[in-house]
C-alpha positions, -999 to +999 in steps of 0.1 A: -398+699+212-388+709+179-356+696+177-364+663+194-389+656+164-358+666+139-334+643+157-363+614+153-367+622+117-332+624+109-328+584+130-357+574+107-346+585+077-311+569+088-328+535+094-349+540+057-314+546+039-298+517+057-331+493+050-332+503+014-294+498+008-297+462+027-329+452+000-304+464-027-278+444-018-299+411-017-293+390-046-318+377-070-323+341-076-313+329-111-317+295-120-288+272-118-279+247-142-246+220-136-227+218-169-223+184-185-190+168-174-159+160-193-150+127-201-121+126-177-111+091-161-111+101-123-091+067-115-066+080-136-061+113-123-061+092-085-030+073-100-014+103-117-010+124-086-006+095-064+026+090-081+036+127-081+033+122-042+057+096-037+083+118-051+098+133-017+104+166-031+105+183+002+111+221-002+147+237+005+162+273+004+192+262-015+199+246-046+224+223-028+196+213-002+173+199-026+170+161-027+186+155-066+169+124-070+136+133-060+135+165-076+146+153-114+126+120-104+096+137-105+108+159-140+108+126-155+077+111-139+060+143-153+077+138-191+063+104-192+029+107-179+015+138-202+036+127-237+011+148-256+021+176-236+056+174-239+050+166-281+031+200-282+044+221-255+084+240-255+098+229-224+126+247-204+145+236-173+151+269-151+173+269-125+181+230-122+143+225-108+120+245-121+101+240-153+087+266-175+065+252-209+048+272-233+018+263-255+024+286-283-009+301-298-021+302-336-025+339-337-042+364-311-038+396-305-045+386-266-017+386-243-004+352-227-013+340-196+001+315-171-011+289-148+013+285-115+021+254-095+046+245-072+062+207-073+080+211-037+068+200-001+068+211+032+089+181+055+070+159+074+072+159+113+085+124+124+070+131+158+038+128+139+041+100+118+021+078+136-009+100+130-013+097+094-039+070+086-016+064+055+016+071+047+031+106+044+050+096+009+028+067-001+003+084-026-024+059-010-056+059-030-080+045-004-116+060+007-121+086-020-091+104-016-051+105-027-035+109+003-001+123+015+024+154+016+011+176-012-018+163-022-034+199-014-002+220-013+001+215-042+005+183-066-027+183-069-033+216-084-002+207-104-021+179-115-047+190-125-032+217-146-009+191-164-041+167-171-061+197-184-033+203-210-030+169-220-065+163-224-074+192-244-045+185-265-056+147-269-093+160-279-075+186-309-078+217-297-051+245-300-051+276-286-051+310-302-030+331-277-001+318-263-002+301-223+023+294-203+028+269-170+053+274-149+062+249-117+081+261-091+105+243-065+109+261-037+076+281-032+076+269+005+108+282+012+096+319-003+106+312-041+137+331-045+153+299-062+123+291-083+094+315-092+121+350-091+144+329-115+113+319-139+101+355-137+138+369-143+138+342-176+101+357-188+118+394-184+146+382-205+122+370-231+103+400-230+068+382-221+046+405-207+011+385-194-022+393-191-029+371-160-016+347-135-034+320-117-018+304-087-031+289-055-047+303-028-088+315-027-106+283-018-140+268-019-156+272+013-192+271+031-205+304+036-219+295+071-186+308+076-197+345+069-232+338+080-240+330+048-266+304+033-246+300+000-216+283-011-184+305-016-155+305-044-130+331-032-105+342-055-073+362-042-066+394-057-041+407-030-017+390-011-007+401+024+029+417+030+056+392+047+080+399+076+102+375+096+119+400+123+144+388+149+142+410+185+171+409+207+176+415+242+215+412+261+226+410+294+260+407+313+250+371+317+263+352+346+252+324+371+218+316+374+216+317+411+221+359+413+199+372+382+199+409+380+164+429+383+161+426+346+176+394+324+179+392+286+152+365+286+127+387+309+137+417+285+124+395+254+098+383+271+081+414+276+087+425+240+069+398+228+041+404+254+037+439+243+034+429+207+009+403+210-008+434+233-008+463+211-017+455+174-017+477+144-042+497+136-077+477+117-087+493+084-112+482+056-083+472+031-096+472-009-099+434-011-123+430+024-144+460+010-149+441-024-154+408-004-181+425+016-196+441-020-199+405-035-213+388-006-231+414+017-263+404+003-263+371+010-255+375+045-280+369+075-291+395+098-275+417+112-243+413+092-259+418+059-272+453+072-237+459+084-222+450+052-245+473+031-242+502+051-204+505+058-207+542+055-218+539+090-211+510+103-174+504+094-163+511+130-185+485+145-172+458+118-135+464+123-140+460+162-161+427+152-135+411+129-103+423+149-118+402+179-113+366+162-079+352+148-093+349+113-111+381+112-080+399+126-057+383+097-086+403+074-082+439+090-049+441+102-010+432+103-006+403+125+024+393+145+032+357+158+063+346+180+074+315+162+108+312+176+130+312+209+166+311+218+182+317+250+210+306+272+228+271+266+221+260+300+197+261+323+215+273+354+233+301+329+219+338+322+218+343+290+240+372+275+216+371+245+181+367+240+165+359+205+132+356+197+116+354+156+081+366+152+067+363+121+046+394+105+017+391+080+013+430+068-019+443+059-026+459+025-025+493+041+008+486+057+041+488+046+073+476+060+085+508+072+052+510+091+057+477+108+093+489+117+085+518+132+055+498+150+075+475+165+102+501+175+075+520+195+056+493+210+089+474+222+117+502+231+151+510+225+166+484+243+156+455+222+175+453+190+158+443+156+168+426+130+153+419+096+154+388+083+131+387+050+103+412+042+085+416+015+058+447+010+016+435+007+016+427-027-011+450-053-046+446-054-056+428-090-087+445-110-120+429-101-134+446-137-104+436-158-113+407-182-090+386-167-111+380-134-143+381-157-128+349-173-118+335-139-151+343-125-172+332-158-150+296-153-161+293-122-198+299-128-198+277-154-182+249-130-200+253-099-232+276-105-242+272-073-213+288-056-211+326-049-174+341-064-158+366-042-127+384-042-107+375-014-074+392+007-047+362+008-033+361+040-007+335+034+022+338+011+025+324-024+049+323-056+027+346-073+036+382-056+068+375-077+052+379-112+041+416-105+068+427-127+052+411-157+017+412-149-010+434-135-035+407-128-028+383-105-053+358-089-052+332-066-079+302-065-079+264-061-109+249-075-117+219-054-146+217-033-136+191-009-108+215+002-141+230+027-137+201+046-099+189+041-082+225+049-070+223+080-046+191+068-024+210+048+013+214+063-005+185+086-010+150+092-036+134+065-032+155+039-051+145+014-074+154-022-109+139-028-106+124-067-140+137-074-130+168-065-093+164-087-112+152-114-136+187-111-101+205-109-090+191-141-121+202-159-120+240-144-085+243-160-097+230-192-126+254-195-104+281-181-081+277-212-111+276-237-131+308-221-099+327-225-097+319-262-127+332-267 
């Protein structure tokens, strides 16, 4: 009987500890005051973004594949549109199409920081051209939006960065620390020719950056995380990336006499095995930091789970792993994207190929991934690494740089909860790890909460009010970084 009492007492004690932890995480309500907005002409901002969208700067993995007229035409447009910036900043063209600007400071012991964007966009699928309300490269300004490919990804942020500098110069502002602006031209093709060459150039000039801010984390409705608050997610880490080719081979022949196992059949089994057998989910650091930031805002029972990870971690990982969005946060994911078999319908393939795209968890490595694939598909399937990148490092959330970004978000959007975030997609920013320890990813556009699904899709658009707020955000960021 004593043992029963002891067990009940321990259960009661555990429940009490969990309740206390949950209550301690509950946020304290604070008064929120929206700032006095800057005097910005949002119609002019919309017009300038519209003009950028009209340049068909479609991405390419080769310099020769770039539309020279489009990219150089955009260069000229930027120079015409931002005369104060070009009069004040030092401009350098990197590898024909990318741009690097330096805004020299008047003198500070602080290291410079860098604002990023990219000018290239993904192609438009002509088969879906009729789904666009306005032409994909029309730059139409209508219904409160600027429409077109690149409006969100990421000519909108490019405009916001350039406009913020133009505005500040016009106000007579001069920074104390050096500030760089980097504009890549092949981010959508992995950034080898653009961002990497810019990083190489910074290295040659012996530039060490305090921090970098790029696209990535977005402003979202907290209901997605069972919260009554809005969330501004700041990416502090980026998953790794790998394109792996799977190859199955057989003797081939006529399709009327198929063997017991065809190359296509063997390949199909391998793909199904990869989709069925996942790498182990883990509570990686970015996810842990995010739960620490937002856990107190969650509703029951998620607030209890997030506040007591010492006990609830297995339950959390199982729950998140059950859905596609959650799974991307806790484990390495596999997505078969390309298939190739025989050249004719009545011919057995001598070689069948599939490309599988993997996004690698911060707790895994490329070597871990390759070992998992080999163990899952067996020795009969050959593997080729097309390209592979390790996960990025995790940027410090206690750094002065993170506090600058967080403080700027709070100043602009006081009703939002700022949270660290694991970036599941790839950006140019990962290439800057050799020149800075602080890489942060954030897009200050509220309308993205509603329009996120238009990125790389039909009807991509940027709300004009959001564009204005984005310009003000970067202007405030520059000033706060100088304090």
